[in-house]
C-alpha positions in Angstrom: 0.0 0.0 0.0 1.0 3.6 -0.3 -0.6 6.8 0.8 -0.6 10.2 -1.0 -1.5 13.3 0.9 -2.2 16.8 -0.4 -1.9 20.0 1.6 -2.4 23.6 0.6 0.6 26.1 0.6 1.6 29.5 -0.7 4.2 28.0 -3.0 3.6 28.6 -6.7 4.4 25.1 -7.9 3.3 21.6 -7.1 6.2 19.7 -5.5 6.7 16.3 -4.0 9.2 14.9 -1.5 10.7 11.5 -2.3 12.3 11.1 1.1 9.3 9.0 2.4 8.2 5.8 0.7 10.7 5.5 -2.1 8.7 3.5 -4.6 8.2 3.5 -8.4 5.4 6.1 -8.1 8.1 8.7 -7.4 9.8 8.0 -10.7 6.5 7.9 -12.6 5.5 11.3 -11.3 8.9 12.8 -11.9 8.9 11.4 -15.5 5.8 13.5 -16.3 7.9 16.6 -16.1 5.2 18.3 -14.0 6.7 17.6 -10.5 9.7 19.1 -8.8 11.7 17.9 -5.8 11.1 19.8 -2.6 14.4 21.3 -1.3 15.4 21.2 2.3 14.5 24.9 3.0 10.9 24.4 1.8 10.7 21.0 3.6 11.7 22.5 6.9 9.3 25.4 6.6 6.3 23.2 5.5 4.2 21.8 8.3 1.8 19.4 6.4 3.8 16.3 7.3 3.2 17.1 11.0 -0.5 17.5 10.2 -0.9 14.2 8.4 1.5 11.7 9.9 -0.3 11.2 13.3 -3.6 10.6 11.4 -2.0 8.2 9.0 -0.2 6.4 11.8 -3.6 5.9 13.5 -5.4 4.8 10.4 -2.7 2.3 9.3 -1.6 1.1 12.8 -0.1 -2.4 12.4 0.0 -2.3 8.6 3.1 -1.5 6.4 2.5 1.7 4.4 4.7 3.9 2.1 3.9 7.6 1.8 4.2 9.9 -1.2 3.7 13.5 0.1 2.6 16.0 -2.6 2.7 19.7 -1.8 0.1 21.6 -3.8 0.7 25.3 -4.4 -1.4 28.1 -5.8 -2.3 26.5 -9.0 -4.3 27.9 -11.9 -7.6 26.1 -12.8 -5.8 24.6 -15.9 -3.0 23.2 -13.7 -5.5 21.8 -11.2 -7.2 19.9 -14.0 -3.8 18.8 -15.4 -2.7 17.3 -12.1 -6.1 15.7 -11.6 -5.6 13.9 -14.9 -2.1 12.8 -14.0 -3.0 11.4 -10.7 -6.4 9.9 -11.6 -5.0 6.5 -12.4 -3.9 6.1 -8.7 -7.5 6.4 -7.6 -8.3 3.3 -9.7 -5.8 1.2 -7.7 -7.7 0.0 -4.6 -4.5 -0.3 -2.6 -4.1 3.4 -2.6 -5.4 5.9 0.0 -5.5 9.6 -0.3 -5.6 12.2 2.5 -6.4 15.8 1.6 -5.9 18.5 4.3 -7.7 21.9 4.5 -9.3 24.2 6.9 -12.4 26.0 5.9 -13.4 29.6 6.4 -10.8 31.9 8.1 -13.1 34.7 9.3 -12.2 38.1 10.8 -10.3 41.2 10.1 -6.9 39.5 10.8 -7.7 37.2 7.9 -9.0 40.1 5.7 -12.3 38.3 5.3 -15.5 39.5 7.0 -18.3 38.3 4.7 -21.5 38.4 6.7 -25.0 37.7 5.5 -27.3 39.0 8.2 -30.2 37.1 6.9 -28.7 33.9 8.5 -28.6 35.5 12.0 -25.4 35.7 14.0 -22.1 35.9 12.3 -21.1 32.3 13.1 -24.4 31.1 11.6 -23.6 33.0 8.4 -20.1 31.4 8.3 -21.6 28.0 8.8 -24.1 28.5 5.9 -21.2 29.7 3.7 -19.0 26.7 4.6 -21.7 24.1 4.2 -22.6 25.5 0.8 -19.0 24.7 -0.2 -19.2 21.3 1.5 -22.3 20.4 -0.4 -20.6 21.3 -3.7 -17.6 19.2 -2.8 -19.9 16.3 -2.1 -21.1 16.5 -5.7 -17.6 15.9 -6.9 -17.8 18.7 -9.5 -14.5 20.7 -9.6 -16.0 23.4 -11.9 -18.9 24.1 -9.5 -16.4 24.3 -6.6 -14.3 26.8 -8.6 -17.4 28.8 -9.3 -18.3 28.8 -5.6 -14.9 30.1 -4.6 -15.1 32.8 -7.3 -18.5 34.0 -6.0 -17.8 33.8 -2.2 -14.0 34.2 -1.9 -14.3 31.8 1.0 -10.8 31.5 2.6 -10.5 27.7 2.3 -6.7 27.3 2.5 -6.6 23.9 0.8 -8.8 25.0 -2.1 -6.2 23.9 -4.6 -5.6 20.4 -3.3 -9.3 19.9 -3.0 -9.7 21.0 -6.6 -7.0 18.7 -7.8 -8.6 15.8 -5.9 -12.0 16.6 -7.4 -10.4 16.5 -10.9 -8.8 13.2 -10.0 -12.2 11.7 -9.2 -13.7 13.2 -12.4 -11.0 11.5 -14.5 -10.9 8.1 -12.7 -12.8 5.1 -13.7 -13.6 4.3 -10.1 -16.6 6.3 -8.8 -16.0 7.8 -5.4 -18.7 9.3 -3.2 -17.6 12.1 -0.9 -19.6 12.6 2.4 -18.9 15.1 5.1 -19.0 13.8 8.7 -18.4 16.7 11.0 -18.2 20.5 11.0 -16.8 22.7 13.8 -15.7 26.3 14.3 -12.8 27.4 16.6 -15.1 30.0 18.2 -18.6 31.5 17.6 -18.2 34.9 16.1 -20.8 37.3 17.3 -19.2 40.7 16.6 -17.0 42.2 13.9 -14.1 42.1 16.4 -14.2 38.3 16.6 -12.4 35.8 14.5 -12.6 32.0 13.9 -11.4 29.2 11.7 -13.7 26.5 10.5 -12.9 22.8 10.3 -14.6 19.9 8.4 -13.9 16.3 7.9 -15.1 14.1 5.1 -14.6 10.6 3.7 -14.6 9.3 0.1 -15.8 5.8 -0.5 -16.3 3.7 -3.7 -19.9 4.4 -4.8 -21.8 1.2 -5.2 
């Protein structure tokens, strides 16, 4: 088995680190000409390994597993689709597991995002409606609808690019995967414009049928 994980970052290119799980997949990805090696400076500054490894260790406890980390940067819509096509074949191998990391709305003046629809009541309720609108779209598996949602709302979902790549992977794979969100939380309930919060959501993707 091997595991790939995606995490959002401000880097402008998609990189991968071959230092974990040295398997033929690394050579396959490198051979496409669309992946770069992560240098030590970027690796030391990046925290997604710390985010994912405890989770993966728990999920695969007692089983041997090799990991192919992929750092997803600020990609264009065209690049998101390209990487989705390149990685889609790995979805069709049932031995593979994917972990995609992202927070949802970062709300407050310190995040330069204070969208508030008063028709939904308190600020935190407005944030929840905004986030769940995006979650519902992700569950459809439609990358174009997700991109349109982001364009219309500017929701500060930090992992928007890895999520989009993953949706394009599912769109281009033969295996039909159904995404379902399991839980949603906010770090605090914003009630005034001085407050701030970060939203979190968890989802699973399973073979449909």
